[in-house]
N, C-alpha and C positions, 0 to 999 in steps of 0.2 A: 819629358816624362817617358820612362821605359814602358813598353807594352809587352803583354804576354807573348805575342808572336816573336819577340826578340830572344826568347829563351831557347827555342829549338823548333823542330818540325812537329806538326800535329800528325800523330800516327794512329790514333785509335778513337773510336766512338764506343762508349760502354753503356750497356743497358742492364737494368735491374728489374726484370719482369716478375709478375705474380706467378705466371705459368711458364717455366723455363722450357719444357718440351714444345709448347706452342710457339715460343719465341724462336727456338732453333728451327722449327718447321717453317715459320715465316721467312726467316733469313735464308734458309737453304732453298726452299721451293718457290717463294715469291720473288725474293730479291736476287737469288742466284749466288749468294755468298757461300763460301765453304770450300772444302769440308772444315768442320770445326774439330778442334782437338781439345778434349777434356783434360783439365789439370785439376785433379781432385784434391780437396782439403789442402789448399795452398799453405805452405809453412812460412811463417815470418819469424825473425829473431825477436822483434817486439813491435807493438802497435800502440799508438796513443790516439784516443778519440777525445777531442776537445781538452787535451792536456792530461787526460787520465788513462792509465794502462787499461787495455781491453784485450780479450782473446777471441777474435772473430774466427769462426770456423766457416770457411767458404770455399767453393769451387768456382772455377771459371772455364768458359768455353771460348776458345780463340779461333777465329777464322778470318779469311780475307775476302773483301769485296773490292776487286781490283787491287789498287795499292793501299787501300785503307783497311786497317785491322778493325774487326768487329769483336767486341767482348760481351759475353753474356755472363752475369754474376748471379750465383745462387748461394745465399747465406743460409747455413744449416742451423745456427743457434740464435739465441736472442741477445747476444752481446751487443753493446752499443757500437754503432758504426754509421757511416754515411749510407750504407745499404739498408740497414734497419730503419733509420729515419725516413728514408724514401718510401719504403713499403708501408711503414706505420702511417704515413701521410696519405696512403692510397694512390701513390704515384706509380706510373708506368712510363716506359719509353726511355729516352736518353737521360742517363744519370750524370755522366761526366765525359769530358774529352781528355785525351792524354797527349802531353807534349813531352818529347824526349830531350833531355839536357845532359850536358857534361859538367855543369857548374851549379850545384845545389845551393851554394851560398848566394850566388847572384840571383837564383830563382826565388829564394826566400826574401831577398831584399826587394826584388821587383814586386812580389806579391804584397809586401808590407807597404811599399810606396803607392801601390794602386788601391790600398785599403781592403784588399782581399783578406778574408779570415781563414786561417788554416784550421780545417776541421779534423783532419786525420793525418797521421804520420806513420809511415811503415818503414822498418829496416828489414832488409831481406838477406838471407844467407848468401855469402859470397861478396858482400859489400854494396849491394844495390840499396837504394832508398827511394821513397816517394812521399810527396805531400799532396793532399787533396784540399784545394782552397775554394771557398765560396766567393765568387767574383762579384756577387750582387746583382747579376743579370736575370735572376728568377730561376725556375726549375730547368734543370739540364745545363746549367752554366758553371757547375763545379769543374775546376781544372785540376787534373792530376799532372804533376810534374814528376817524371820518372828519370832517375839516374840509374841506368841498368848496371847490374853486376856483370862480371865476366861470363860470356857465353849466352847471355839472354838475347842479344840481338841476333846471334847465330840461330838460336832456337826459333825466334820469330821468322827469320829468313827461311828456315826449313818448313815451318807451317805455311808460309806464303807460297813456297814451291809446290805444296800439295794442291793449291788452288789452280795452278797452271794446267790447263787441259782436263780439269776435273769434270767427270761425266755425270755427276749427281749421285753416284752410288756411295754407300757407306758414309753418310753425311756427318756422323759424329764418331770420332775415333779416340782411342786411348793409346798413349805411348807406352812402350815397354811390355 
């Protein structure tokens, strides 16, 4: 039987907090991650939640804690999503982990073989796509499998480079 670890490397821990500023403060001041780069109102080509089209308005904050990417998600609307479900259930903390793959067809097959339920699917501008699957392990065990589009890994490398020798100033930044 294939395992999720066979799909690619784990690159991210993603959190969906009730208080985004407090979460950013925790990760920068207590954990030493950062700086975080705000990606406001992320655009997707299309999103499905439990098989139905949805339009999630959300922003993400991406920073690095060593080699591990930390993502803080802030959903702005009430569209159905894995983030809304999480917050509606009163959950805090780790929402999902992200694995990077170059073979989405294999990733979908492995998830099906393991009995994981695909909750959300996203197609990104430039050809990237992601699935978010409930692996059945309880809260925090959703796995995002991301096939990045062109330039995405370069953008992540740039954000990671900001963390090298970061002195704690300007903990949340916006590009452009």
